[in-house]
Every structure is written in C-alpha cells, then in structure tokens.
C-alpha positions as CSV (number, residue, x, y, z in Angstrom):
1,X,0.0,0.0,0.0
2,X,2.8,2.4,0.9
3,X,4.4,1.8,-2.5
4,X,1.1,2.7,-4.2
5,X,0.8,5.8,-2.2
6,X,4.2,7.0,-3.4
7,X,3.5,6.5,-7.1
8,X,1.6,9.8,-7.8
9,X,4.4,11.8,-6.2
10,X,7.4,10.0,-7.6
11,X,6.3,9.1,-11.1
12,X,3.4,11.4,-12.0
13,X,4.8,14.7,-10.7
14,X,7.6,14.4,-13.1
15,X,5.3,13.6,-16.0
16,X,2.9,16.4,-15.1
17,X,5.8,18.8,-15.3
18,X,7.1,17.3,-18.5
19,X,3.7,17.6,-20.1
20,X,3.3,21.2,-19.0
21,X,6.7,22.0,-20.4
22,X,6.0,20.2,-23.7
23,X,2.6,22.0,-24.1
24,X,4.1,25.4,-23.4
25,X,7.0,24.9,-25.7
26,X,4.9,23.5,-28.6
27,X,2.2,26.1,-28.3
28,X,4.9,28.9,-28.0
29,X,6.7,27.8,-31.1
30,X,3.4,27.6,-33.0
31,X,2.3,31.1,-31.8
32,X,5.7,32.5,-32.8
33,X,5.4,31.0,-36.3
34,X,2.1,32.8,-36.7
35,X,3.5,36.2,-35.8
36,X,2.4,38.9,-38.2
37,X,-0.3,36.6,-39.8
38,X,-3.2,37.5,-37.6
39,X,-6.0,38.7,-39.9
40,X,-9.1,38.5,-37.8
41,X,-9.5,40.1,-34.4
42,X,-12.6,39.8,-32.3
43,X,-13.2,41.6,-29.0
44,X,-14.5,40.2,-25.7
45,X,-15.5,42.7,-23.1
46,X,-14.2,45.9,-24.8
47,X,-12.3,47.3,-27.8
48,X,-9.1,46.7,-25.8
49,X,-9.9,43.1,-24.9
50,X,-9.0,41.2,-28.0
51,X,-8.8,37.5,-29.0
52,X,-7.4,36.0,-32.1
53,X,-7.6,32.7,-33.9
54,X,-4.1,32.1,-32.6
55,X,-5.3,32.3,-29.0
56,X,-8.0,29.8,-29.8
57,X,-5.7,27.5,-31.8
58,X,-3.0,27.5,-29.1
59,X,-5.6,26.6,-26.4
60,X,-6.9,23.7,-28.5
61,X,-3.4,22.4,-29.1
62,X,-2.7,22.6,-25.3
63,X,-6.0,20.9,-24.4
64,X,-5.4,18.1,-26.8
65,X,-1.9,17.4,-25.5
66,X,-3.0,17.4,-21.9
67,X,-6.0,15.2,-22.4
68,X,-3.9,12.7,-24.4
69,X,-1.8,12.2,-21.3
70,X,-4.4,12.8,-18.6
71,X,-7.9,12.3,-20.0
72,X,-9.6,12.5,-16.6
73,X,-8.1,15.9,-15.7
74,X,-10.1,19.1,-15.8
75,X,-9.0,22.2,-17.9
76,X,-9.8,25.8,-17.3
77,X,-8.6,28.0,-20.1
78,X,-9.1,31.6,-21.0
79,X,-10.8,30.9,-24.4
80,X,-13.1,28.3,-22.9
81,X,-14.9,30.8,-20.5
82,X,-17.5,33.2,-21.7
83,X,-16.7,36.9,-21.1
84,X,-18.1,38.6,-18.0
85,X,-17.6,38.4,-14.2
86,X,-20.5,36.1,-13.6
87,X,-19.4,33.5,-16.1
88,X,-15.9,33.7,-14.8
89,X,-16.9,33.2,-11.2
90,X,-19.1,30.2,-12.1
91,X,-16.4,28.6,-14.1
92,X,-13.8,29.1,-11.3
93,X,-16.1,27.8,-8.6
94,X,-16.8,24.6,-10.6
95,X,-13.1,24.2,-11.5
96,X,-11.9,24.5,-7.9
97,X,-13.8,21.3,-7.0
98,X,-11.7,19.3,-9.4
99,X,-8.9,17.0,-8.1
100,X,-6.5,17.9,-10.9
101,X,-7.1,21.2,-12.7
102,X,-4.9,22.6,-15.5
103,X,-5.1,26.4,-15.8
104,X,-4.0,27.8,-19.2
105,X,-3.6,31.1,-20.8
106,X,-2.5,30.3,-24.4
107,X,-1.3,33.8,-25.2
108,X,-0.9,36.1,-22.2
109,X,-0.3,39.5,-23.9
110,X,-2.5,39.2,-27.0
111,X,-2.4,42.9,-27.6
112,X,1.4,42.9,-27.7
113,X,1.3,39.8,-29.9
114,X,-1.0,41.5,-32.4
115,X,1.2,44.6,-32.6
116,X,4.4,42.6,-32.9
117,X,5.6,43.8,-29.5
118,X,7.7,40.9,-28.2
119,X,6.4,40.5,-24.7
120,X,3.9,37.8,-24.6
121,X,3.9,34.3,-23.1
122,X,2.2,30.9,-22.7
123,X,1.1,30.2,-19.1
124,X,0.3,26.7,-17.8
125,X,-0.4,25.7,-14.2
126,X,-1.6,22.5,-12.6
127,X,-3.6,22.7,-9.4
128,X,-4.3,19.7,-7.1
129,X,-7.4,20.2,-4.9
130,X,-7.2,24.0,-5.5
131,X,-3.5,24.3,-4.8
132,X,-1.1,25.1,-7.6
133,X,1.7,22.5,-7.7
134,X,3.2,23.2,-11.1
135,X,3.7,26.5,-13.0
136,X,5.3,26.9,-16.4
137,X,5.6,30.1,-18.4
138,X,7.2,30.2,-21.8
139,X,8.4,33.4,-23.6
140,X,8.7,32.4,-27.3
141,X,10.4,35.7,-28.3
142,X,13.4,35.2,-25.9
143,X,13.1,31.4,-25.8
144,X,12.9,31.5,-22.0
145,X,11.2,28.7,-20.1
146,X,10.3,29.3,-16.5
147,X,9.4,26.2,-14.5
148,X,8.3,25.8,-10.8
149,X,7.3,22.7,-8.9
150,X,5.8,23.2,-5.4
151,X,8.4,22.6,-2.8
152,X,11.2,22.0,-5.4
153,X,12.1,25.5,-6.4
154,X,11.9,27.4,-9.7
155,X,14.1,27.4,-12.7
156,X,14.7,29.2,-16.0
157,X,16.4,26.8,-18.4
158,X,17.7,24.7,-15.5
159,X,19.2,27.6,-13.6
160,X,17.5,28.4,-10.2
161,X,15.5,31.6,-10.2
162,X,15.8,33.8,-7.1
163,X,14.0,37.1,-6.3
164,X,15.9,40.4,-6.1
165,X,17.4,41.8,-2.9
166,X,16.2,45.3,-2.9
167,X,15.1,46.2,0.7
168,X,13.5,49.6,0.0
169,X,10.9,50.9,-2.4
170,X,13.4,53.7,-3.4
171,X,15.7,51.0,-4.9
172,X,13.0,49.1,-6.6
173,X,11.9,48.6,-10.2
174,X,8.2,47.7,-10.2
175,X,5.7,46.6,-12.8
176,X,2.0,47.0,-13.2
177,X,-0.7,46.6,-15.8
178,X,-3.5,48.9,-16.9
179,X,-6.9,47.4,-16.2
180,X,-9.5,47.2,-19.0
181,X,-12.2,48.2,-16.5
182,X,-12.2,52.0,-16.8
183,X,-14.9,52.6,-14.1
184,X,-13.3,51.2,-11.0
185,X,-9.9,49.5,-11.5
186,X,-8.3,52.0,-13.9
187,X,-8.8,55.1,-11.7
188,X,-7.6,53.2,-8.7
189,X,-4.5,51.9,-10.7
190,X,-3.7,55.5,-11.9
191,X,-3.9,56.8,-8.3
192,X,-1.6,54.1,-7.1
193,X,0.8,54.8,-9.9
194,X,0.9,58.5,-9.1
195,X,1.5,57.7,-5.4
196,X,4.2,55.1,-6.1
197,X,6.2,56.7,-8.8
198,X,8.0,59.3,-6.6
199,X,8.8,56.5,-4.1
200,X,10.4,53.9,-6.4
201,X,13.2,53.7,-9.0
202,X,10.6,53.4,-11.8
203,X,7.6,51.4,-13.0
204,X,7.2,49.3,-16.1
205,X,4.0,48.1,-17.8
206,X,5.0,45.3,-20.2
207,X,1.5,43.9,-20.9
208,X,1.8,40.3,-19.8
209,X,0.9,39.5,-16.2
210,X,2.5,36.0,-16.5
211,X,5.8,37.4,-17.7
212,X,5.8,40.1,-15.0
213,X,5.5,37.4,-12.4
214,X,8.2,35.4,-14.0
215,X,10.4,38.5,-13.9
216,X,9.7,39.0,-10.2
217,X,10.8,35.3,-9.7
218,X,13.9,35.8,-11.7
219,X,14.9,39.0,-9.8
220,X,14.5,41.3,-12.8
221,X,11.8,43.4,-11.2
222,X,11.4,43.9,-7.4
223,X,7.6,43.7,-7.4
224,X,4.4,43.8,-9.4
225,X,0.8,44.7,-8.8
226,X,-2.3,44.7,-10.9
227,X,-6.1,44.8,-10.6
228,X,-8.8,42.7,-12.2
229,X,-6.8,39.7,-13.3
230,X,-8.0,36.2,-13.9
231,X,-6.8,32.9,-12.6
232,X,-5.0,31.9,-15.8
233,X,-3.0,35.2,-15.8
234,X,-1.4,34.5,-12.4
235,X,-1.6,30.8,-11.3
236,X,1.7,29.7,-12.8
237,X,3.5,32.9,-12.1
238,X,2.4,33.0,-8.4
239,X,4.1,29.6,-7.9
240,X,7.2,30.8,-9.7
241,X,7.5,33.8,-7.3
242,X,6.8,31.7,-4.2
243,X,9.3,29.0,-5.2
244,X,11.9,31.7,-5.9
245,X,11.7,33.1,-2.4
246,X,9.2,35.9,-3.0
247,X,5.8,36.7,-1.7
248,X,2.3,36.7,-3.4
249,X,-0.9,38.1,-1.8
250,X,-3.9,40.0,-2.8
251,X,-3.8,43.8,-2.6
252,X,-5.0,43.7,1.0
253,X,-2.3,41.3,2.1
254,X,-4.4,38.1,2.1
255,X,-2.6,34.9,1.0
256,X,-2.8,34.0,-2.7
257,X,-5.4,31.5,-3.8
258,X,-7.1,30.8,-7.1
259,X,-9.8,33.4,-6.5
260,X,-7.4,36.4,-6.1
261,X,-8.0,39.0,-8.8
262,X,-6.0,42.0,-7.5
263,X,-2.5,40.8,-7.0
264,X,0.7,41.9,-5.4
265,X,3.9,39.9,-5.9
266,X,7.3,41.0,-4.6
267,X,10.7,39.8,-3.4
268,X,9.2,39.8,0.0
269,X,11.4,42.5,1.4
270,X,9.4,45.4,-0.1
271,X,6.0,43.6,0.2
272,X,4.6,45.5,3.2
273,X,5.8,48.9,2.0
274,X,4.2,48.3,-1.4
275,X,0.9,47.2,0.2
276,X,0.9,50.2,2.6
277,X,1.5,52.6,-0.3
278,X,-1.3,51.0,-2.4
279,X,-3.6,51.3,0.6
280,X,-2.8,55.0,1.0
281,X,-3.5,55.6,-2.7
282,X,-6.7,53.6,-2.5
283,X,-8.0,55.5,0.5
284,X,-7.3,58.8,-1.3
285,X,-9.4,57.7,-4.3
286,X,-12.2,56.5,-2.1
287,X,-12.1,59.6,0.1
C-alpha cells in the first residue's frame, strides 16, 4: 500500500511537469510561427480586450496534448470561458472542486502579440485540490522557459531563479498593468501609480501578467501589482514567485489562492511597504 501511495508523487509529478513544459514549448513555437499573420480580431469585453484565432488555436493544441496524457483531468482555459464576471466566477467555482485542474492562458499579452511587441507568453499551471503544484511560463520571443514545482524551487532553463534583494521601495523597479475596467480599477490603478512613482526607481507596464510574475521570480523586477486579473493570468506565475523566495498576496495582504484577482507579488522585502502605499493611494481615491 505504501508503494502505491508513493507513485503519484514519484512518477506522475515528473510527468505532469514534462507535459506542462511540452505543451508550453509546442504552443509557444506555433504562436511565434504565426506572428504577423493575424487577420481577424474579435473583441471580448471591450475594444481593448481582443482575442485572435491564434489564442484559440493554441488553447486547442494545449488541451489536446494534456487530455492525451491525462484524459480525466479538468482544464480551465481563457478561451473556454464566456466573457463577464458572472461566467468567470461560475467557471472558477466549478473548477476549484476538481482534483486535478490545468489552468491555461494560451497567449498572455495578446495585444502585444497582435502589434508585434515581443512581450507575450504561454502560461500553464496545474492545481491539485485547488493548490497550484506546477507552474510553467514560456516566452517564445526570448526562448525562455520558467518552471516551478511546489516545494522544489523554480528554474529558467535549468538555472534556479531567485527574487531580487532590494530592501527599500526607493531602490525598486516595479511593474503594473493597466486594467480594462475603466470605471473602478483604472482610476484606482492610476492613483496608485501616481503615489508610487515618486517613491520607487521606476515602474514598467509590459502587458503580460505572467511574464511580469516570472520577472519577479527571476529578480528582474522587485515587485508587481495589478487589478482585475483572472486565474489563468497568475496561477503559474504566483508559484514561480513563491518558489523563488518571493511573496504573493492580494492587494489587501491576504494569501494567494485561485480566486485572487487583485495581485501583489514581490521579493518579500518590499512587500509590506508596497501594500501600505497601495492602501494609502486607495483611501485617497475613495475619500
């Protein structure tokens, strides 16, 4: 019996990771090969929220590969969920009940991709009973593959990733993203940006939440925050940051879980100062 209990952890955990890597690499290469060929754009929630046939094709490719290996696993992908908050909440609630759940964003940074701006990625995570155990992010433009396994660290092409060592906001390079929701999240984000900019070295907005999280993990940026994200934007990246020694919470400091939509991820050292500054900016916009 003991031997049988070990099997899922010894054998399958390796094959889960291998499948995640294989999916990300194959989808990434295919996406890159299609660069500049996108003819048809359709929009989801707004003119800024675009989806292409490449997003859909990449998700289908990843789904097929996963289900070939693990036909009984559940998959939650960006292109498989109808637009809107209610549909998203329902899909997430159902998905969280699954024993094994793959969470995929076939092209994180579609706007960049469409414009030929080389900052987009494939993000694939595997959750077991709602806890992320594998995270893979692939950047086809730079051919960089970020991999994390819960409890086993994080790597980029076999080299361990470690968060940066900045201890103060004044030394920190941060990243953010501009929300599509112009009524609530965008004004809040702009107020936060205005409050933070004088206190930090600078702020970047690259346009791919997954890559921003991978960059926090790799020590390239000190911290990142963004509002109104979805589980497929952050599941893989959150594990990368945690396994690289960093900290991931919601904007109010609550621990990360699959339902978090307003995220803060840092090297851990600047986490509280970042949260405090965001809170100050938030209270000013509310007041």
